[in-house]
C-alpha positions as a Markdown table, in Angstrom:
| # | Residue | x | y | z |
|---|---|---|---|---|
| 1 | Glu | 0.2 | 0.1 | 0.1 |
| 2 | Val | 2.9 | 2.2 | 1.3 |
| 3 | Gln | 4.3 | 1.8 | -2.4 |
| 4 | Lys | 1.2 | 2.6 | -4.4 |
| 5 | Leu | 1.2 | 6.0 | -2.5 |
| 6 | Asn | 4.6 | 6.6 | -3.2 |
| 7 | Gln | 4.0 | 5.6 | -7.2 |
| 8 | Gln | 0.8 | 8.0 | -7.1 |
| 9 | Leu | 2.7 | 10.6 | -5.1 |
| 10 | Glu | 5.6 | 10.3 | -7.9 |
| 11 | Glu | 2.8 | 10.8 | -10.6 |
| 12 | Lys | 1.4 | 13.6 | -9.0 |
| 13 | Asn | 4.7 | 15.3 | -8.4 |
| 14 | Gly | 5.7 | 15.0 | -12.3 |
| 15 | Glu | 2.1 | 15.8 | -13.4 |
| 16 | Ile | 2.9 | 19.0 | -11.5 |
| 17 | Gln | 6.3 | 19.2 | -13.0 |
| 18 | Gln | 5.1 | 19.0 | -16.5 |
| 19 | Met | 2.5 | 21.8 | -15.7 |
| 20 | Ile | 5.1 | 24.2 | -14.3 |
| 21 | Asn | 7.2 | 23.5 | -17.6 |
| 22 | Gln | 3.9 | 24.0 | -19.4 |
| 23 | Pro | 2.9 | 27.3 | -21.0 |
| 24 | Pro | 0.6 | 29.8 | -18.9 |
| 25 | Tyr | -2.6 | 29.6 | -20.7 |
| 26 | Glu | -2.6 | 25.8 | -20.7 |
| 27 | Lys | -1.6 | 26.1 | -16.9 |
| 28 | Glu | -4.7 | 28.6 | -16.1 |
| 29 | Arg | -6.5 | 25.8 | -18.2 |
| 30 | Glu | -5.3 | 23.0 | -15.9 |
| 31 | Ile | -6.4 | 25.5 | -13.2 |
| 32 | Leu | -9.7 | 25.8 | -14.3 |
| 33 | Arg | -10.3 | 22.1 | -15.1 |
| 34 | Leu | -9.0 | 21.2 | -11.1 |
| 35 | Gln | -11.5 | 23.9 | -10.1 |
| 36 | Lys | -14.5 | 22.8 | -12.4 |
| 37 | Ser | -13.7 | 19.1 | -11.3 |
| 38 | Leu | -13.5 | 20.2 | -7.5 |
| 39 | Ala | -17.1 | 21.5 | -7.8 |
| 40 | Glu | -18.2 | 18.5 | -9.2 |
| 41 | Arg | -16.5 | 17.0 | -6.5 |
| 42 | Glu | -18.1 | 19.1 | -3.7 |
| 43 | Lys | -21.5 | 18.8 | -5.1 |
| 44 | Ala | -21.1 | 15.0 | -5.4 |
| 45 | Gln | -20.2 | 15.4 | -1.7 |
| 46 | Ala | -23.5 | 17.5 | -0.8 |
| 47 | Thr | -25.2 | 14.8 | -2.3 |
| 48 | Ser | -24.3 | 12.2 | -0.5 |
| 49 | Asp | -24.4 | 14.0 | 3.1 |
| 50 | Val | -28.3 | 14.3 | 2.0 |
| 51 | Leu | -28.3 | 10.6 | 0.8 |
| 52 | Cys | -26.6 | 9.8 | 4.3 |
| 53 | Arg | -28.7 | 11.5 | 6.1 |
| 54 | Ser | -31.8 | 10.4 | 4.2 |
| 55 | Leu | -30.7 | 6.6 | 5.2 |
| 56 | Thr | -29.3 | 7.3 | 8.7 |
| 57 | Asp | -33.1 | 8.6 | 9.3 |
| 58 | Glu | -34.3 | 5.4 | 7.7 |
| 59 | Thr | -32.0 | 3.3 | 10.1 |
| 60 | His | -33.4 | 5.2 | 13.2 |
| 61 | Gln | -37.4 | 4.7 | 11.8 |
| 62 | Leu | -36.7 | 1.0 | 11.0 |
| 63 | Gln | -34.6 | 0.6 | 14.7 |
| 64 | Arg | -37.8 | 1.9 | 16.4 |
| 65 | Lys | -40.1 | 0.1 | 14.5 |
| 66 | Leu | -38.1 | -2.7 | 15.4 |
| 67 | Ala | -38.1 | -2.0 | 18.7 |
| 68 | Ser | -41.9 | -1.6 | 18.7 |
| 69 | Thr | -42.2 | -4.9 | 17.1 |
| 70 | Ala | -40.1 | -6.8 | 19.5 |
| 71 | Glu | -42.2 | -5.3 | 22.3 |
| 72 | Met | -45.2 | -6.3 | 21.1 |
| 73 | Cys | -43.7 | -10.1 | 20.5 |
| 74 | Gln | -42.9 | -9.9 | 24.3 |
| 75 | His | -46.4 | -8.6 | 25.2 |
| 76 | Leu | -48.3 | -11.3 | 22.7 |
| 77 | Ala | -45.5 | -13.9 | 24.1 |
| 78 | Lys | -46.8 | -13.1 | 27.9 |
| 79 | Cys | -50.4 | -12.8 | 27.0 |
| 80 | Leu | -50.0 | -16.6 | 25.6 |
| 81 | Glu | -48.2 | -17.7 | 28.1 |
| 82 | Glu | -50.7 | -16.9 | 30.7 |
| 83 | Lys | -53.6 | -18.2 | 28.8 |
| 84 | Gln | -51.5 | -21.5 | 29.1 |
| 85 | Arg | -51.1 | -21.1 | 32.4 |
| 86 | Lys | -55.2 | -20.0 | 33.0 |
| 87 | Glu | -55.7 | -22.9 | 30.7 |
| 88 | Lys | -53.5 | -25.4 | 32.8 |
| 89 | Gly | -54.8 | -24.4 | 35.9 |
| 90 | Asn | -58.3 | -24.7 | 35.4 |
| 91 | Ser | -58.3 | -27.7 | 33.6 |
| 92 | Asp | -60.3 | -29.6 | 36.5 |
| 93 | Asp | -62.8 | -27.4 | 36.0 |
| 94 | Gln | -65.6 | -28.6 | 33.4 |
| 95 | Ile | -65.3 | -25.7 | 30.6 |
| 96 | Pro | -68.0 | -25.8 | 27.8 |
| 97 | Thr | -67.2 | -26.9 | 24.5 |
| 98 | Glu | -67.5 | -24.0 | 22.7 |
| 99 | Arg | -65.4 | -22.4 | 25.0 |
| 100 | Ser | -62.8 | -24.4 | 24.2 |
| 101 | Asn | -63.2 | -23.8 | 20.9 |
| 102 | Gln | -63.1 | -20.3 | 20.7 |
| 103 | Leu | -59.7 | -20.2 | 23.3 |
| 104 | Leu | -58.5 | -23.0 | 20.5 |
| 105 | Asp | -59.2 | -20.2 | 17.9 |
| 106 | Asn | -58.1 | -17.2 | 20.0 |
| 107 | Glu | -54.4 | -19.4 | 20.0 |
| 108 | Thr | -54.2 | -20.2 | 16.2 |
| 109 | Ser | -54.7 | -16.6 | 15.5 |
| 110 | Leu | -52.2 | -15.9 | 17.9 |
| 111 | Gln | -50.0 | -18.0 | 17.2 |
| 112 | Ala | -50.3 | -16.9 | 13.1 |
| 113 | Leu | -49.8 | -13.2 | 14.6 |
| 114 | Ile | -46.7 | -14.1 | 16.2 |
| 115 | Cys | -45.2 | -16.0 | 13.3 |
| 116 | Asn | -45.9 | -12.7 | 11.1 |
| 117 | Leu | -44.4 | -10.7 | 13.1 |
| 118 | Gln | -41.2 | -12.6 | 13.3 |
| 119 | Asp | -41.0 | -12.7 | 9.8 |
| 120 | Glu | -42.0 | -9.0 | 9.5 |
| 121 | Asn | -38.9 | -8.6 | 12.3 |
| 122 | Arg | -36.5 | -10.9 | 10.3 |
| 123 | Met | -37.2 | -8.5 | 7.4 |
| 124 | Leu | -36.7 | -5.5 | 9.3 |
| 125 | Lys | -33.2 | -6.5 | 10.8 |
| 126 | Gln | -32.4 | -7.7 | 7.3 |
| 127 | Lys | -33.0 | -4.3 | 5.8 |
| 128 | Val | -31.5 | -2.5 | 8.7 |
| 129 | Ala | -28.3 | -4.3 | 8.1 |
| 130 | His | -28.4 | -3.5 | 4.4 |
| 131 | Val | -28.7 | -0.1 | 5.6 |
| 132 | Glu | -26.0 | -0.2 | 7.7 |
| 133 | Asp | -23.6 | -1.7 | 5.5 |
| 134 | Leu | -24.7 | 1.2 | 3.0 |
| 135 | Asn | -23.8 | 3.5 | 5.5 |
| 136 | Ala | -20.7 | 1.5 | 6.1 |
| 137 | Lys | -19.4 | 2.1 | 2.2 |
| 138 | Trp | -20.8 | 5.8 | 2.2 |
| 139 | Gln | -18.4 | 6.8 | 5.5 |
| 140 | Lys | -15.5 | 5.2 | 3.7 |
| 141 | Tyr | -16.5 | 6.7 | 0.4 |
| 142 | Asp | -16.8 | 10.3 | 2.1 |
| 143 | Ala | -13.7 | 9.7 | 3.9 |
| 144 | Ser | -11.7 | 9.1 | 0.6 |
| 145 | Arg | -13.4 | 11.6 | -1.3 |
| 146 | Asp | -12.5 | 14.3 | 1.8 |
| 147 | Glu | -9.1 | 13.1 | 1.9 |
| 148 | Tyr | -8.8 | 13.6 | -2.3 |
| 149 | Val | -10.4 | 16.9 | -2.0 |
| 150 | Lys | -7.8 | 17.9 | 0.3 |
| 151 | Arg | -4.7 | 16.5 | -2.2 |
| 152 | Leu | -6.5 | 19.2 | -4.8 |
| 153 | His | -6.6 | 21.9 | -2.8 |
| 154 | Leu | -2.8 | 21.5 | -1.9 |
| 155 | Gln | -2.2 | 21.1 | -5.3 |
| 156 | Leu | -3.8 | 24.1 | -6.6 |
| 157 | Lys | -2.4 | 26.2 | -3.6 |
| 158 | Glu | 1.0 | 24.6 | -5.0 |
| 159 | Met | 0.4 | 25.4 | -8.3 |
| 160 | Lys | -0.8 | 28.9 | -7.4 |
| 161 | Ser | 2.3 | 29.8 | -5.6 |
| 162 | Gln | 4.7 | 28.7 | -8.3 |
| 163 | Leu | 2.5 | 30.7 | -10.8 |
| 164 | Glu | 3.3 | 33.7 | -8.8 |
| 165 | Gln | 6.8 | 33.2 | -8.3 |
| 166 | Gln | 7.2 | 32.7 | -11.8 |
| 167 | His | 5.3 | 35.6 | -13.2 |
| 168 | Gly | 6.0 | 38.2 | -10.5 |
| 169 | Val | 5.8 | 41.6 | -12.1 |
| 170 | Thr | 4.2 | 40.6 | -15.0 |
| 171 | Ser | 1.5 | 38.9 | -13.8 |
| 172 | Ala | 1.1 | 42.2 | -11.2 |
| 173 | Gln | 0.7 | 44.4 | -14.7 |
| 174 | Thr | -1.7 | 41.9 | -16.3 |
| 175 | Asn | -3.8 | 41.7 | -13.4 |
| 176 | Ser | -3.8 | 45.6 | -13.3 |
| 177 | Asp | -4.6 | 45.7 | -16.8 |
| 178 | Leu | -7.4 | 43.0 | -16.3 |
| 179 | Met | -9.0 | 45.4 | -13.4 |
| 180 | His | -8.8 | 48.6 | -15.3 |
| 181 | Lys | -10.6 | 46.6 | -18.3 |
| 182 | Glu | -12.9 | 45.1 | -15.8 |
| 183 | Ile | -13.4 | 48.5 | -14.1 |
| 184 | Phe | -14.4 | 50.2 | -17.2 |
| 185 | Arg | -16.5 | 47.2 | -18.2 |
| 186 | Leu | -18.2 | 47.3 | -14.9 |
| 187 | Asn | -19.0 | 51.1 | -15.2 |
| 188 | Lys | -19.8 | 50.9 | -18.7 |
| 189 | Leu | -22.8 | 47.7 | -17.7 |
| 190 | Leu | -23.9 | 50.5 | -14.6 |
| 191 | Glu | -24.6 | 53.5 | -17.1 |
| 192 | Glu | -26.5 | 50.7 | -19.2 |
| 193 | Lys | -28.3 | 49.5 | -15.9 |
| 194 | Met | -29.5 | 52.9 | -15.1 |
| 195 | Asn | -30.4 | 53.9 | -18.2 |
| 196 | Glu | -32.7 | 50.6 | -18.0 |
| 197 | Cys | -33.7 | 51.8 | -14.4 |
| 198 | Ile | -34.5 | 55.3 | -16.0 |
| 199 | Lys | -36.3 | 53.8 | -18.9 |
| 200 | Thr | -38.3 | 51.5 | -16.6 |
| 201 | Lys | -39.2 | 54.7 | -14.8 |
| 202 | Arg | -40.6 | 56.7 | -17.9 |
| 203 | Glu | -42.3 | 53.6 | -19.0 |
| 204 | Leu | -44.1 | 52.8 | -15.2 |
| 205 | Glu | -45.2 | 56.9 | -15.0 |
| 206 | Asp | -46.5 | 56.1 | -18.8 |
| 207 | Val | -48.7 | 52.9 | -17.7 |
| 208 | Lys | -49.3 | 54.6 | -14.5 |
| 209 | Lys | -51.2 | 57.4 | -16.4 |
| 210 | Ala | -52.5 | 55.2 | -18.8 |
| 211 | Ser | -54.1 | 53.2 | -15.9 |
| 212 | Glu | -55.4 | 56.7 | -14.6 |
| 213 | Gly | -57.0 | 57.4 | -17.9 |
| 214 | Asp | -58.6 | 54.1 | -18.2 |
| 215 | Asn | -60.0 | 54.3 | -14.7 |
| 216 | Glu | -61.4 | 57.7 | -15.4 |
| 217 | Arg | -63.0 | 56.3 | -18.6 |
| 218 | Ile | -64.4 | 53.4 | -16.9 |
| 219 | Gln | -66.0 | 55.7 | -14.3 |
| 220 | Met | -67.5 | 57.6 | -17.3 |
| 221 | Leu | -68.6 | 54.9 | -18.8 |
| 222 | Glu | -70.3 | 52.6 | -15.3 |
| 223 | Gln | -72.2 | 56.3 | -15.2 |
| 224 | Gln | -73.2 | 56.1 | -19.2 |
| 225 | Val | -74.4 | 52.6 | -18.6 |
| 226 | Leu | -76.4 | 53.4 | -14.8 |
| 227 | Val | -78.2 | 56.8 | -17.5 |
| 228 | Tyr | -79.0 | 54.1 | -19.6 |
| 229 | Lys | -79.9 | 51.8 | -17.7 |
| 230 | Asp | -82.4 | 54.4 | -15.9 |
| 231 | Asp | -83.7 | 55.6 | -19.2 |
| 232 | Phe | -84.6 | 52.1 | -20.2 |
| 233 | Thr | -86.0 | 51.2 | -16.9 |
| 234 | Ser | -88.2 | 54.7 | -17.7 |
| 235 | Glu | -88.8 | 53.8 | -21.2 |
| 236 | Arg | -89.7 | 50.7 | -20.3 |
| 237 | Ser | -92.2 | 51.8 | -17.9 |
| 238 | Asp | -93.9 | 54.4 | -20.0 |
| 239 | Arg | -93.7 | 51.9 | -23.1 |
| 240 | Glu | -96.1 | 49.7 | -20.4 |
| 241 | Arg | -98.0 | 52.7 | -19.1 |
| 242 | Ala | -99.2 | 53.5 | -23.1 |
| 243 | Gln | -99.3 | 49.9 | -23.6 |
| 244 | Ser | -102.2 | 49.5 | -20.7 |
| 245 | Lys | -103.7 | 53.0 | -21.8 |
| 246 | Ile | -103.8 | 51.7 | -25.9 |
| 247 | Gln | -105.4 | 48.6 | -24.5 |
| 248 | Glu | -107.7 | 50.6 | -21.9 |
| 249 | Leu | -108.5 | 53.1 | -25.4 |
| 250 | Gln | -109.0 | 50.0 | -27.5 |
| 251 | Ala | -111.6 | 48.6 | -25.2 |
| 252 | Glu | -113.2 | 51.8 | -24.7 |
| 253 | Val | -113.1 | 52.1 | -29.2 |
| 254 | Ala | -114.7 | 48.7 | -29.3 |
| 255 | Cys | -117.4 | 49.6 | -26.8 |
| 256 | Leu | -117.7 | 53.1 | -28.7 |
| 257 | Gln | -118.0 | 51.1 | -31.5 |
| 258 | His | -120.7 | 48.9 | -30.3 |
| 259 | Gln | -122.6 | 51.6 | -29.7 |
| 260 | Leu | -121.9 | 53.3 | -32.7 |
| 261 | Ala | -123.1 | 50.0 | -34.5 |
| 262 | Arg | -126.2 | 50.2 | -32.2 |
| 263 | Arg | -127.3 | 53.7 | -33.1 |
| 264 | Gln | -127.0 | 53.4 | -36.1 |
| 265 | Asp | -129.3 | 50.4 | -36.2 |
| 266 | Ser | -131.7 | 52.4 | -34.2 |
| 267 | Arg | -131.3 | 55.2 | -36.6 |
| 268 | Asp | -132.2 | 53.1 | -39.7 |
| 269 | Thr | -135.1 | 51.9 | -37.7 |
| 270 | Ser | -136.8 | 55.3 | -37.1 |
| 271 | Ser | -135.6 | 56.7 | -40.6 |
| 272 | His | -137.7 | 54.0 | -42.1 |
| 273 | Phe | -140.2 | 54.9 | -39.5 |
| 274 | Arg | -140.3 | 58.9 | -40.8 |
| 275 | Val | -141.1 | 57.7 | -44.2 |
| 276 | His | -143.7 | 55.4 | -43.8 |
| 277 | Ile | -145.2 | 58.1 | -41.6 |
| 278 | Gly | -144.8 | 60.6 | -44.8 |
| 279 | Asn | -146.0 | 58.7 | -47.1 |
| 280 | Gln | -149.2 | 58.1 | -44.9 |
| 281 | Asn | -149.6 | 61.7 | -44.4 |
| 282 | His | -148.8 | 62.2 | -48.3 |
| 283 | Met | -151.7 | 59.6 | -49.1 |
| 284 | Tyr | -154.3 | 61.6 | -46.5 |
| 285 | Val | -153.8 | 64.4 | -48.0 |
| 286 | Gln | -154.5 | 63.3 | -51.4 |
| 287 | Thr | -157.6 | 61.5 | -50.4 |
| 288 | Asn | -158.7 | 65.1 | -48.7 |
| 289 | Val | -157.8 | 67.0 | -51.8 |
| 290 | Glu | -159.9 | 64.8 | -53.6 |
| 291 | His | -162.6 | 64.9 | -51.1 |
| 292 | Leu | -162.9 | 68.7 | -51.2 |
| 293 | Arg | -163.4 | 69.1 | -54.8 |
| 294 | Gly | -166.6 | 68.0 | -54.9 |
| 295 | Asn | -167.7 | 69.9 | -51.5 |
| 296 | Ser | -169.1 | 73.5 | -51.1 |
| 297 | Pro | -166.9 | 76.2 | -50.2 |
| 298 | Gly | -167.8 | 76.0 | -46.8 |
| 299 | Gln | -167.0 | 72.4 | -46.7 |
| 300 | Thr | -164.0 | 73.0 | -48.2 |
| 301 | Gly | -162.9 | 76.0 | -45.6 |
| 302 | Leu | -163.8 | 73.8 | -42.8 |
| 303 | Arg | -161.5 | 70.8 | -44.1 |
| 304 | Arg | -159.2 | 73.0 | -45.5 |
| 305 | Thr | -158.5 | 74.4 | -41.8 |
| 306 | Ser | -158.6 | 71.0 | -40.5 |
| 307 | Ser | -156.3 | 69.5 | -43.3 |
| 308 | Gln | -154.1 | 72.5 | -42.7 |
| 309 | Ser | -154.2 | 71.5 | -38.5 |
| 310 | Glu | -153.2 | 67.8 | -39.7 |
| 311 | Gln | -150.6 | 69.0 | -42.3 |
| 312 | Ala | -149.3 | 71.3 | -39.6 |
| 313 | Ser | -149.2 | 68.1 | -37.0 |
| 314 | Pro | -146.4 | 65.5 | -38.9 |
| 315 | Pro | -144.1 | 68.5 | -39.3 |
| 316 | Ala | -143.9 | 68.7 | -35.5 |
| 317 | Asn | -143.7 | 64.9 | -35.3 |
| 318 | Asn | -140.7 | 65.2 | -37.7 |
| 319 | Gly | -139.2 | 67.9 | -35.3 |
| 320 | Asn | -139.5 | 65.8 | -32.1 |
| 321 | Ser | -138.4 | 62.8 | -34.2 |
| 322 | Gly | -135.1 | 64.9 | -35.8 |
| 323 | Ser | -134.5 | 66.2 | -31.8 |
| 324 | Glu | -134.9 | 62.6 | -31.0 |
| 325 | Gly | -132.9 | 61.1 | -33.6 |
| 326 | Arg | -130.1 | 64.1 | -32.8 |
| 327 | Ala | -130.0 | 63.0 | -29.4 |
| 328 | Gln | -129.5 | 59.2 | -30.0 |
| 329 | Gly | -126.8 | 60.4 | -33.1 |
| 330 | Glu | -124.6 | 62.3 | -31.3 |
| 331 | Leu | -120.8 | 60.8 | -30.6 |
| 332 | Arg | -118.7 | 61.8 | -28.3 |
| 333 | Cys | -114.7 | 61.4 | -27.8 |
| 334 | Pro | -114.0 | 59.9 | -24.2 |
| 335 | His | -110.4 | 62.2 | -24.2 |
| 336 | Cys | -111.4 | 65.3 | -25.5 |
| 337 | Met | -115.3 | 65.6 | -24.8 |
| 338 | Arg | -115.8 | 66.7 | -28.7 |
| 339 | Phe | -119.2 | 65.8 | -30.2 |
| 340 | Phe | -119.8 | 64.4 | -33.6 |
| 341 | Ser | -123.1 | 63.0 | -35.6 |
| 342 | Asp | -123.4 | 59.8 | -36.2 |
| 343 | Glu | -122.9 | 60.6 | -39.3 |
| 344 | Leu | -119.2 | 61.3 | -39.4 |
| 345 | Ser | -118.5 | 57.8 | -37.5 |
| 346 | Asp | -115.4 | 57.1 | -39.7 |
| 347 | Glu | -114.2 | 61.3 | -38.8 |
| 348 | Phe | -115.0 | 60.1 | -35.4 |
| 349 | Leu | -113.2 | 57.0 | -35.3 |
| 350 | Lys | -110.0 | 58.2 | -37.4 |
| 351 | His | -110.2 | 61.5 | -34.6 |
| 352 | Val | -110.6 | 59.0 | -31.7 |
| 353 | Ala | -106.8 | 57.1 | -33.1 |
| 354 | Glu | -105.6 | 60.4 | -33.1 |
| 355 | Cys | -106.7 | 62.1 | -30.0 |
| 356 | Cys | -105.9 | 59.0 | -27.5 |
| 357 | Gln | -102.4 | 58.8 | -28.8 |
C-alpha cells in the first residue's frame, strides 16, 4: 500500500512538473479544469451527505419499528403464556365445548400473528443490516473523497504559489490591466443598467397615467351605463303604461264602435219609420184634396183648416223625431269630449285614434 501511495505521489509530482513547464495559458486551463472537478466533487459530496442523512433517518425509523414490534411480540408471548397457565389451572373444571373451541381459535390466531411478526422482524433486521452496510460504505467513500479533495486543494495552492513566483511583476501588470478592463466594463454595465432603470421608470409612469385615464374612462362608462339603465327602465315603464293605456283605449273604442253600431241600427229603424209616416200623411192629404173638390166652399174651408191642422201636426212630429234622432245620433270623444254626429262615424273613429295617441 505504501509503494502504491509512493507511486501515486511520484505520478502527481511528475504531473505538477509538467504543468510547471507548460506555458501560462495551459496552466490556467489546467487550473480551471481542476476547479471544475473540485466543484463537481463538492456537489457530489453534498448529494452524498443528503443521502447519508436520509439513510440514517431511515435506519432510526426501522430501529424504532423493530423495537416496537419486539415489544409487541414479548407482550403477545406473555399473554399466550398467561392463557396457557390459566388453561392448565382450570383443567379440573368443566369447560363448555364452545369456550374451548373459542380459546383454540384465539390461540391459533395468536400463533399466526406471532409468526407474521417474527417474519416482519426478520425482514426489518435484514433491512437494517443492509442500511448499516450502505452507511458504512458511504462513510468510507466520504473519507476517501475528503482526502482527495484535500490533496486537490494542496495541489492548487502549490500551483498558484509557483505561478505567482514565476510571473512576478508581469502577472501584477496583467492583473492591473485586467482589473482596469474589468472596472471599465463594470462602469459601462452600470451606466447601461441606470439607463434601463430610467427607461423603466418612465414606462412605469406612462403606464400609471394610462391606467388613471382608463380608470376615469371606466367610471365615465359606468355612469353612462347607469344613465342608460335608468333611461331604459323609465322607457320600459312608459311603454308599459302606454301599452295599458292603448289597451284601455282599444276597449273604449270597441265599446264605442258597438254603441255606434247600435245607434246606426236604431237610426235606420227611425228613418224607416219617418218615411213610412210621411207616405201615410201624403196619401191622407191627397184623399182630402180629392174629397174637397166635389164639396161646397164652406165645407172646403172647414176641411182645409182641418187638413192644415193635420198637415201642421206631421212637421211637429217630424221635428220631435229629429230631435230624438239627434240626441240618439251624437257621438262624444272620451279624451277631449268633442261631439260628432252619427253620420261622421269614420271621421269620429279617426279622431279618436289620433286623440288617444
